[in-house]
C-alpha positions as CSV (number, residue, x, y, z in Angstrom):
1,X,-34.6,-6.9,4.4
2,X,-35.8,-7.5,0.9
3,X,-32.4,-5.4,-0.2
4,X,-30.0,-8.0,1.0
5,X,-27.3,-8.9,-1.5
6,X,-26.7,-12.2,-0.7
7,X,-22.9,-11.9,-2.5
8,X,-21.2,-9.8,0.5
9,X,-23.3,-12.0,3.1
10,X,-20.5,-14.9,1.5
11,X,-17.7,-12.5,1.5
12,X,-18.5,-12.0,5.2
13,X,-19.3,-15.1,6.5
14,X,-15.8,-15.8,4.1
15,X,-13.8,-13.2,5.8
16,X,-14.8,-14.4,9.9
17,X,-14.2,-18.2,8.5
18,X,-10.1,-17.5,7.3
19,X,-10.4,-14.5,10.3
20,X,-11.1,-18.3,12.7
21,X,-8.4,-20.3,11.0
22,X,-5.8,-17.0,12.2
23,X,-6.9,-17.4,15.6
24,X,-6.2,-21.8,15.2
25,X,-3.2,-21.0,13.5
26,X,-1.9,-19.3,16.4
27,X,-3.4,-21.4,19.2
28,X,-2.1,-24.4,17.8
29,X,1.5,-22.2,16.8
30,X,1.4,-23.3,12.6
31,X,2.4,-20.5,11.0
32,X,2.0,-22.2,7.3
33,X,-2.1,-22.2,8.5
34,X,-1.4,-18.9,9.6
35,X,-0.1,-17.2,6.4
36,X,-2.8,-19.2,4.2
37,X,-5.3,-17.6,6.2
38,X,-3.5,-14.6,6.1
39,X,-3.5,-15.2,2.4
40,X,-7.1,-16.2,1.9
41,X,-8.7,-13.1,3.8
42,X,-7.3,-10.5,1.8
43,X,-7.9,-12.6,-1.8
44,X,-12.2,-12.9,-0.3
45,X,-11.5,-9.4,1.1
46,X,-10.6,-8.0,-2.5
47,X,-13.0,-9.7,-4.3
48,X,-15.8,-8.0,-2.1
49,X,-14.8,-4.7,-2.8
50,X,-14.2,-5.3,-6.5
51,X,-18.0,-6.6,-6.6
52,X,-18.9,-3.5,-4.3
53,X,-17.1,-1.1,-6.8
54,X,-18.5,-2.8,-9.9
55,X,-22.5,-3.0,-8.0
56,X,-21.6,0.7,-7.1
57,X,-20.8,1.8,-11.1
58,X,-23.8,-0.3,-11.8
59,X,-26.0,1.6,-9.7
60,X,-27.2,-1.7,-7.6
61,X,-25.9,0.2,-4.0
């Protein structure tokens, strides 16, 4: 448990919130909110993968 990388926990929480936003937008039938949630999901996942690659190259993972 001491090896928790809190930045990855933050990225996963933000991605889950984005997925919830997609579900809420579908229930509200809002294509604008769905599009914004999908874009936010891609941004968060992109930063997560980029950070993971950086950590791996530095030998921190």
